[in-house]
C-alpha positions as CSV (number, residue, x, y, z in Angstrom):
1,M,0.0,0.0,0.0
2,T,1.3,3.4,-0.9
3,A,1.4,6.0,1.9
4,L,0.1,9.4,0.9
5,R,2.2,12.3,2.2
6,K,0.3,14.7,4.3
7,G,0.3,18.3,3.1
8,P,0.0,21.5,5.2
9,Q,-3.2,22.9,6.4
10,Y,-4.2,26.1,4.6
11,P,-6.8,28.3,6.3
12,A,-9.7,29.5,4.2
13,R,-11.1,33.0,4.0
14,L,-13.9,33.5,4.7
15,H,-26.9,24.6,0.3
16,A,-30.6,20.8,1.4
17,H,-32.7,18.5,-0.4
18,P,-31.9,17.1,-3.9
19,T,-34.6,17.1,-6.6
20,A,-33.3,14.2,-8.8
21,A,-35.8,11.5,-7.7
22,G,-37.5,9.6,-10.3
23,R,-34.8,9.8,-12.9
24,P,-32.8,6.7,-14.0
25,G,-29.4,6.6,-12.3
26,C,-30.7,8.5,-9.1
27,R,-30.5,6.6,-5.7
28,R,-31.5,7.9,-2.3
29,G,-30.8,6.8,1.2
30,A,-31.7,8.0,4.7
31,A,-28.9,6.7,7.0
32,R,-26.7,9.1,9.0
33,I,-23.5,8.4,10.7
34,S,-22.4,9.2,14.2
35,G,-18.7,9.5,14.8
36,R,-17.7,7.5,11.7
37,R,-14.1,7.3,10.7
38,S,-12.9,9.3,13.7
39,L,-9.1,10.1,13.7
40,N,-8.4,8.5,17.1
41,G,-10.6,5.5,16.7
42,T,-13.4,6.7,19.0
43,S,-16.7,8.6,18.5
44,T,-15.8,12.2,18.2
45,N,-16.7,15.4,16.3
46,K,-13.8,14.9,13.9
47,L,-14.3,12.8,10.9
48,S,-11.7,11.8,8.2
49,L,-12.6,11.1,4.6
50,S,-10.5,10.4,1.5
51,I,-12.0,11.2,-2.0
52,A,-10.5,11.0,-5.4
53,T,-11.5,11.8,-9.0
54,F,-10.3,9.9,-12.1
55,N,-11.0,10.1,-15.9
56,A,-11.3,6.5,-16.7
57,R,-11.2,7.0,-20.6
58,T,-13.9,4.4,-21.2
59,I,-15.1,1.5,-19.0
60,A,-16.5,-0.6,-21.8
61,R,-16.3,-4.0,-20.2
62,E,-16.7,-5.5,-16.8
63,T,-13.1,-6.3,-16.8
64,D,-12.2,-2.6,-17.0
65,L,-14.4,-2.0,-13.9
66,A,-12.7,-4.8,-12.1
67,A,-9.3,-3.4,-12.9
68,I,-10.4,0.0,-11.5
69,K,-11.6,-1.7,-8.3
70,E,-8.4,-3.6,-8.0
71,Q,-6.3,-0.4,-8.3
72,K,-8.6,1.4,-5.8
73,S,-7.6,-1.2,-3.2
74,H,-3.9,0.0,-3.4
75,I,-4.8,3.5,-2.2
76,A,-6.7,5.0,0.8
77,C,-9.9,6.1,-0.9
78,D,-13.5,6.2,0.5
79,I,-15.2,7.7,-2.4
80,L,-13.9,7.6,-6.0
81,G,-15.6,9.7,-8.7
82,L,-15.3,8.6,-12.3
83,C,-15.8,10.5,-15.5
84,E,-15.9,9.6,-19.3
85,T,-17.0,6.0,-18.4
86,R,-18.9,5.6,-21.7
87,W,-20.9,2.8,-20.0
88,Q,-23.5,1.2,-22.2
89,K,-26.3,0.8,-19.6
90,V,-27.0,2.3,-16.2
91,L,-25.3,0.2,-13.5
92,Y,-26.1,0.2,-9.8
93,A,-24.5,-2.6,-7.7
94,E,-23.6,-3.4,-4.2
95,W,-20.8,-5.8,-4.2
96,K,-20.1,-8.5,-1.7
97,D,-17.2,-6.5,-0.2
98,G,-19.6,-3.7,0.6
99,L,-18.7,-1.4,-2.2
100,T,-21.4,0.7,-3.8
101,V,-20.9,1.1,-7.6
102,D,-23.1,3.5,-9.7
103,L,-22.2,4.1,-13.4
104,G,-24.1,6.4,-15.7
105,V,-24.2,6.2,-19.6
106,G,-22.7,8.6,-22.1
107,E,-24.4,11.1,-24.4
108,D,-25.7,9.9,-27.7
109,P,-24.8,9.4,-30.5
110,R,-21.1,8.9,-29.8
111,N,-21.7,7.9,-26.1
112,V,-19.6,10.8,-24.9
113,G,-19.1,11.3,-21.2
114,G,-20.6,9.2,-18.4
115,I,-20.3,9.8,-14.6
116,G,-19.8,7.2,-12.0
117,F,-19.1,6.7,-8.2
118,I,-17.5,3.9,-6.2
119,V,-18.3,4.3,-2.5
120,S,-16.6,2.2,0.3
121,K,-18.7,0.0,2.6
122,E,-18.1,2.3,5.5
123,W,-19.7,5.3,3.7
124,S,-22.3,3.4,1.6
125,K,-24.7,3.5,4.6
126,S,-24.5,7.3,4.7
127,I,-25.5,8.0,1.1
128,G,-28.4,10.4,1.0
129,L,-28.5,10.9,-2.9
130,L,-26.7,9.2,-5.7
131,D,-27.4,10.7,-9.2
132,V,-25.5,9.8,-12.4
133,S,-28.3,10.2,-14.8
134,R,-26.6,13.1,-16.7
135,P,-23.5,12.4,-18.9
136,R,-21.4,15.3,-17.6
137,I,-22.5,16.0,-14.0
138,G,-23.1,13.5,-11.2
139,V,-24.0,14.3,-7.6
140,L,-23.4,12.2,-4.4
141,M,-24.6,13.5,-1.1
142,I,-23.4,12.1,2.2
143,N,-25.3,12.5,5.4
144,L,-22.9,13.5,8.3
145,Q,-23.5,14.2,11.9
146,K,-26.1,16.6,13.4
147,Q,-28.0,17.1,10.1
148,Q,-24.9,18.2,8.2
149,T,-24.3,17.0,4.6
150,L,-21.4,16.7,2.2
151,R,-22.3,17.2,-1.4
152,I,-19.8,15.9,-4.0
153,I,-20.3,16.9,-7.6
154,Q,-18.4,14.9,-10.2
155,V,-17.9,16.6,-13.6
156,Y,-16.6,16.1,-17.0
157,A,-16.4,19.3,-18.9
158,P,-16.4,19.6,-22.8
159,T,-13.1,19.4,-24.5
160,S,-11.5,22.2,-26.3
161,A,-13.1,21.1,-29.6
162,A,-16.6,21.9,-28.2
163,D,-18.3,25.1,-29.1
164,N,-19.0,28.0,-26.7
165,K,-22.7,27.1,-26.4
166,E,-21.9,23.7,-25.1
167,I,-19.5,25.1,-22.6
168,E,-22.0,27.6,-21.3
169,R,-24.7,25.0,-21.1
170,F,-22.3,22.9,-18.9
171,Y,-21.5,25.7,-16.7
172,D,-25.2,26.7,-16.3
173,D,-26.0,23.1,-15.3
174,L,-23.1,23.1,-12.8
175,K,-24.2,26.4,-11.3
176,E,-27.7,24.9,-10.8
177,E,-26.2,22.1,-8.7
178,I,-23.9,24.5,-6.8
179,N,-26.9,26.5,-5.7
180,K,-28.5,23.6,-3.9
181,R,-27.7,23.8,-0.2
182,S,-25.3,21.6,1.7
183,T,-23.0,22.1,4.7
184,Y,-19.9,21.1,2.7
185,L,-19.5,21.3,-1.1
186,V,-16.9,19.5,-3.2
187,I,-16.6,19.7,-7.0
188,M,-14.1,17.5,-8.7
189,G,-13.4,16.0,-12.1
190,D,-11.9,16.8,-15.5
191,F,-12.6,20.4,-16.4
192,N,-10.4,20.4,-19.6
193,A,-9.0,23.8,-18.5
194,K,-5.6,25.1,-17.2
195,V,-6.1,27.4,-14.3
196,G,-2.6,28.1,-13.4
197,R,-1.5,30.2,-10.5
198,R,-3.1,33.2,-8.8
199,Q,-3.3,36.4,-10.7
200,D,-4.0,40.0,-9.8
201,N,-6.5,40.2,-6.8
202,E,-7.8,36.6,-7.1
203,T,-8.8,35.1,-3.8
204,F,-9.9,31.5,-4.5
205,I,-6.9,30.6,-6.7
206,G,-3.7,29.4,-4.9
207,P,0.0,30.5,-5.6
208,F,1.0,27.1,-7.1
209,G,0.3,26.2,-10.7
210,G,1.5,26.8,-14.3
211,D,0.0,28.7,-17.2
212,R,-3.7,29.6,-17.8
213,N,-5.7,29.2,-21.0
214,E,-9.1,30.5,-22.2
215,R,-11.0,27.7,-20.6
216,G,-9.0,28.2,-17.4
217,E,-10.2,31.9,-17.4
218,R,-13.9,30.6,-17.5
219,L,-13.3,28.1,-14.7
220,T,-11.5,30.8,-12.6
221,A,-14.4,33.3,-13.1
222,M,-16.8,30.7,-11.9
223,A,-14.7,29.9,-8.8
224,E,-14.3,33.6,-7.9
225,S,-18.0,34.4,-8.4
226,R,-19.1,31.4,-6.4
227,R,-16.5,31.5,-3.7
228,L,-15.1,28.2,-4.5
229,F,-11.4,27.5,-3.7
230,V,-9.4,25.5,-6.3
231,A,-7.8,23.3,-3.7
232,N,-5.0,22.0,-6.1
233,T,-3.4,25.4,-6.3
234,F,-3.0,25.8,-2.6
235,F,-0.7,22.8,-2.1
236,Q,2.9,22.8,-3.4
237,K,3.9,19.5,-5.1
238,R,6.9,18.2,-7.0
239,A,6.8,18.1,-10.8
240,G,5.6,14.5,-11.0
241,Q,2.6,15.2,-8.8
242,R,1.4,18.2,-10.7
243,W,0.2,17.0,-14.1
244,T,-3.0,15.1,-14.5
245,W,-3.1,14.4,-18.4
246,I,-0.4,13.3,-20.8
247,S,-0.6,13.4,-24.6
248,P,-0.5,10.0,-26.4
249,N,3.1,10.7,-27.6
250,G,4.1,11.5,-24.0
251,E,5.5,15.0,-24.9
252,T,2.8,17.2,-23.4
253,K,1.7,17.2,-19.8
254,N,-1.1,19.5,-18.4
255,K,-3.0,19.9,-15.2
256,I,-6.8,19.9,-16.3
257,D,-8.4,18.0,-13.4
258,Y,-9.2,19.9,-10.2
259,I,-10.9,19.7,-6.9
260,L,-12.9,22.7,-5.7
261,T,-14.6,23.4,-2.3
262,N,-16.5,26.0,-0.5
263,Q,-14.5,25.5,2.6
264,L,-10.7,25.1,2.2
265,Q,-10.0,24.5,5.9
266,I,-11.5,21.0,5.6
267,V,-9.0,19.9,2.9
268,Q,-5.8,18.6,4.4
269,D,-4.0,17.6,1.2
270,V,-4.5,17.3,-2.6
271,T,-2.0,15.3,-4.5
272,V,-1.8,13.4,-7.9
273,I,-1.3,9.6,-7.7
274,G,0.5,7.9,-10.6
275,R,2.0,4.5,-10.3
276,A,-0.1,3.4,-7.3
277,F,-3.2,3.8,-9.5
278,S,-2.1,2.6,-12.9
279,T,-4.6,2.0,-15.7
280,S,-4.6,2.4,-19.5
281,S,-6.0,6.0,-19.2
282,N,-3.8,8.9,-20.1
283,N,-5.1,10.7,-17.0
284,Q,-3.8,10.5,-13.4
285,L,-5.9,10.2,-10.3
286,I,-6.3,13.2,-8.0
287,H,-6.6,12.3,-4.3
288,A,-7.8,14.6,-1.5
289,R,-7.8,14.1,2.3
290,I,-10.7,15.7,4.1
291,V,-11.1,16.3,7.8
292,L,-14.4,17.6,9.2
293,D,-13.7,19.0,12.6
294,A,-16.7,20.6,14.4
295,K,-14.5,22.6,16.8
296,V,-12.5,24.1,14.0
297,E,-15.7,25.0,12.0
298,N,-17.2,26.6,15.1
299,K,-14.1,28.6,15.7
300,A,-13.9,29.8,12.0
301,L,-17.5,30.8,12.1
302,A,-16.9,32.8,15.3
303,I,-14.0,34.5,13.7
304,S,-15.9,35.4,10.6
305,N,-18.7,36.8,12.6
306,A,-16.5,38.8,14.9
307,G,-17.3,42.5,14.9
308,Q,-20.5,42.0,13.0
309,K,-23.6,43.6,14.7
310,K,-26.9,41.9,14.7
311,M,-29.6,43.8,12.9
312,T,-33.3,44.0,13.5
313,F,-36.3,45.6,11.8
314,D,-37.7,48.7,13.6
315,A,-41.3,49.4,12.5
316,K,-41.3,52.9,13.9
317,V,-38.3,53.8,11.9
318,F,-39.8,52.3,8.8
319,L,-42.9,54.4,9.2
320,Q,-40.8,57.5,9.7
321,H,-38.9,56.9,6.4
322,V,-42.2,56.0,4.6
323,D,-43.7,59.3,5.8
324,A,-40.7,61.3,4.7
325,S,-40.5,59.7,1.2
326,N,-42.0,61.3,-1.9
327,W,-44.9,59.2,-3.2
328,T,-46.2,61.5,-6.0
329,L,-47.8,59.6,-9.0
330,S,-46.7,60.1,-12.5
331,E,-48.6,59.3,-15.8
332,D,-46.7,56.0,-16.4
333,L,-48.0,53.2,-14.3
334,N,-44.9,51.1,-14.8
335,D,-42.6,53.8,-13.6
336,D,-44.8,54.4,-10.6
337,C,-44.7,50.7,-9.7
338,N,-40.8,50.5,-10.1
339,K,-40.5,53.7,-8.1
340,F,-42.8,52.5,-5.2
341,V,-40.9,49.2,-5.0
342,N,-37.6,50.8,-4.9
343,Q,-38.7,53.3,-2.3
344,L,-40.0,50.6,-0.2
345,K,-36.9,48.6,-0.4
346,H,-34.9,51.7,0.6
347,C,-37.2,52.4,3.6
348,R,-36.8,48.7,4.6
349,Q,-33.0,49.0,4.4
350,Q,-33.0,52.2,6.5
351,S,-35.1,50.6,9.1
352,E,-32.4,48.1,10.1
353,V,-31.0,49.0,13.5
354,S,-28.4,47.2,15.5
355,C,-29.6,44.9,18.3
356,D,-28.4,45.8,21.8
357,N,-26.5,43.0,23.5
358,H,-27.1,41.8,27.1
359,Q,-24.4,44.1,28.6
360,Q,-25.8,47.2,26.7
361,K,-29.1,46.6,28.2
362,R,-27.7,46.5,31.7
363,I,-25.6,49.6,31.4
364,S,-27.3,53.0,30.6
365,S,-25.9,55.4,28.1
366,S,-24.9,57.9,30.7
367,T,-22.8,55.4,32.6
368,R,-21.2,54.3,29.3
369,K,-20.2,57.9,28.8
370,L,-18.5,57.9,32.2
371,L,-16.7,54.7,31.3
372,D,-15.4,56.2,28.1
373,Q,-14.3,59.3,30.0
374,R,-12.4,57.2,32.4
375,C,-10.7,55.3,29.6
376,Q,-9.4,58.5,28.1
377,M,-8.2,60.1,31.3
378,K,-4.5,60.0,31.9
379,R,-3.2,58.5,35.1
380,I,-1.1,61.4,36.4
381,T,-0.8,63.0,39.7
382,A,-2.7,66.0,38.8
383,N,-5.8,63.8,37.9
384,N,-5.5,61.5,40.9
385,V,-8.4,62.9,42.9
386,K,-10.6,63.4,39.9
387,Y,-9.9,59.8,38.7
388,H,-10.8,58.2,42.1
389,F,-14.0,60.4,42.3
390,L,-14.9,59.2,38.8
391,C,-14.4,55.6,39.8
392,K,-16.7,55.9,42.7
393,L,-19.4,57.6,40.6
394,I,-19.1,54.8,37.9
395,Q,-19.4,52.2,40.6
396,R,-22.6,53.8,42.0
397,Q,-24.0,54.2,38.5
398,L,-23.3,50.6,37.6
399,K,-25.2,49.4,40.8
400,E,-28.2,51.5,40.0
401,D,-28.2,50.3,36.4
402,H,-28.0,46.7,37.5
403,D,-30.7,47.1,40.0
404,T,-33.0,48.8,37.5
405,F,-32.3,46.1,34.9
406,R,-33.1,43.2,37.4
407,R,-36.2,45.0,38.8
408,Q,-37.6,45.5,35.2
409,A,-36.8,41.9,34.2
410,L,-38.7,40.6,37.2
411,L,-41.6,42.9,36.6
412,D,-41.8,41.9,32.8
413,T,-41.7,38.2,34.0
414,A,-44.5,38.6,36.4
415,E,-46.7,40.4,33.9
416,K,-46.2,37.6,31.4
417,H,-47.0,35.0,34.1
418,R,-43.7,33.2,33.8
419,S,-41.3,31.6,36.3
420,L,-39.8,34.1,38.7
421,R,-37.4,31.5,39.9
422,K,-36.0,30.9,36.5
423,C,-35.7,34.6,35.9
424,R,-33.8,35.1,39.1
425,R,-31.5,32.2,38.2
426,N,-30.7,33.7,34.8
427,L,-30.1,37.1,36.4
428,I,-28.1,35.6,39.3
429,Q,-30.6,37.4,41.6
430,P,-30.0,37.5,45.4
431,P,-32.5,35.9,47.8
432,D,-34.3,39.1,48.6
433,G,-35.3,39.6,44.9
434,R,-38.8,38.4,45.5
435,I,-39.3,40.9,48.5
436,Q,-38.0,43.8,46.2
437,L,-40.4,42.6,43.5
438,Q,-43.4,42.5,45.8
439,K,-42.6,46.0,47.1
440,N,-42.5,47.3,43.4
441,L,-45.8,45.5,42.7
442,V,-47.5,47.1,45.8
443,N,-46.1,50.5,44.9
444,S,-47.4,50.3,41.3
445,G,-50.8,49.1,42.6
446,D,-51.1,52.1,44.9
447,E,-50.3,54.4,42.1
């Protein structure tokens, strides 16, 4: 068995139900996994998965499929995506060793294309969708933990001999699949394009690669617009692990197969495997190691959301903007309709106000001004008395603010006939909170 070298982790910068049922070549499942393939052998939030993509260059006979299965056993691969299978009939089989095989047919009249998947026994029970009914795009959805999903799209793009209409039709179909929701998205296969290395202000192309051609520009434009990282270009490899296609005479080598993802942090390594997966095809297999770590994902989400204020809709502010807007009618009904719609959208946008967090509710604006004043005051001898006086004033103001906040929270809870005990526990209320609440209720009743 050939050991795969682990590459470095590159941080990423910073969707649920398929609709392919009823078509030939479409399979569904409902099982979910819990802690499967954990890195330390126990049930954890960290899952490891090895995926690969390979242009088979025709699987016309069962012996060709058996040869690919044999070569797959030489490498660590849980999910193998195949393209250009040119299989004659739709094949779905579960072999005795637990492998799930699904092969689609090519496109008439020359039987061009054909997509297929080979899924290991361990992950076959987690298949939520398996669709190979189209000759150039196949979809495999894996159900993960806690309602999470991994969507793998296997593609075979038209060659350089195809016209622009066929290319645009392929990318339109691919965008349609990309728009469907999933937690993690991986797109892999033969794109027949040379992306090369990062240029200008590109974000989703890495620094490692060669030259770029016209079809590479089209793939790069889609990756940048859809925020998909071309994972191959983020890992530096030696010359023998870069090219994925070789010409019949052996003189020309190009990288035209890629693995794209919406979250680069889950990809630990992308490499090309040559002699360990040897067939009659002039393409080489691309292998990627994926690690899904819940802690890392939550941390990345927290970092991306840092500094972003939550916004809420304020009806009063919206009415104010509506009253202040000009709603004069003109003679053209179409213009009036467009004008009203645009003005309503503008009023809606202007009515978004930031939500106060818990601490902001506890502390009044006057106390916050005193805190800012203390932050700006210099700690020198001349300001010593003034500083200590300000500290005492802030301490007294904070106590009054907290007492007011607790009192109002208990009053609101009592008016809504909810649990006072739970409210006090949430507020960390001292034991005399109920007495204080009763006094307030009596005072409010006397008034």
